[in-house]
C-alpha positions, 0 to 999 in steps of 0.5 A: 569738184569733189573728189574721192580718197582710199586709205589702206591702213597697215601696221607700219603704213597708210596708202593714200589714193585721191581721185576725181569722181568721173560722174562729173566728167573731165574738165570742159564736159563730159567725154565718152569712155575710151577703152584702154590699148593692149599696151595700156592695159598691160601697164595696168594689170602689172601695176595692179599686181604689184599693189596687191603684192605690196599689200600682202606684204605690209599686212602679213610679213615683218622685216624678221621674215626670210627672202630666199633664193632657190637656184638650179645646178647648170645640170638640173635646170628644167626644160620648161616653165611647167617643169619648174612649177612641179619642182616648185609644188614638190618643195612647198609641199614638203615646206608646209608639212614641216611647219604643220608638224611644228603647228605652224602655218606657211605664208609664202610669195614667190616669182619663178624667173629664167633669164635671157641666158638660160638661168633658173631661180625662184625668189621665195618670201616666206615667214620664218620659225626657229628651224626654217633654214634647216627646213628649206635646206632639207627641201630643196635639193636642185641647187644652192639656197641663199636667204637673208631677212627682209629689206624694208626699204619704202616698207616693202614697196621695193620689194614687191616690185622686185618679186613681181617682176616678169618678162615684159617689166624686166628685159633681162627675164625670158620668162616668169611665173608670179604666184602667193599662198592663199592664207594672205588677206588684205584690208578693205580700204577706207572710203570718203567723198571729199567735198570741196572745189579745189583740189588739195594742194598738200598731202595728209600726213598724221603726227608720227608718220612721214611721206614717203616721197618715193611713193608719190604718184600724181597727174591727169590719167588719160580721161582728164582726171587729176589723181594722186597717191602716195604713202605714209610710213611710221616714224618708228616700226611697231 
């Protein structure tokens, strides 16, 4: 049976997705389409959010950019997520203004989180310029600031999973709000129909790359089709 392939190409990673064309029907013949349950839709939507975040990270950020945690003093904790978003908006407007003064565009991904015990903080990924640490300290006045260079395990795979977590994926959270700046383009996949009768037993890996074993996902989906997705990473970053 023919199968289809999508490749997302980034500077230091290539994501590969392989799946059977549904027009031929699952093994054993055609079956009616089934609507996913609400629980299945939640998982599908969360996987899509993580994937989109990962693509934005791989396309627009590097290991020399910043991962920041903005915390609140106990007496300044917001009363609601709406209030936290207003604090965020005031903060990011000031930061953007400072970047523009220096002739730079600000790029960011953030997740506002409140834990089950009521502690608030915002995880922020942003492009770093020479004065970034000074700008953050000037613009965030609600509590402590912690930052470090981006950790790139799995070429930002783990970072994408971490910064997109919410109350449904992490029981330690009471509520979360994920958002990104609009200037984070992602590549279109390179699509190809592979006409062969058998499912490929080996995963493709070009010279100068290696397969990220933790990225491998394969099996049979709920419609009875085989699928596989994995990522190959560049041996030496460029």
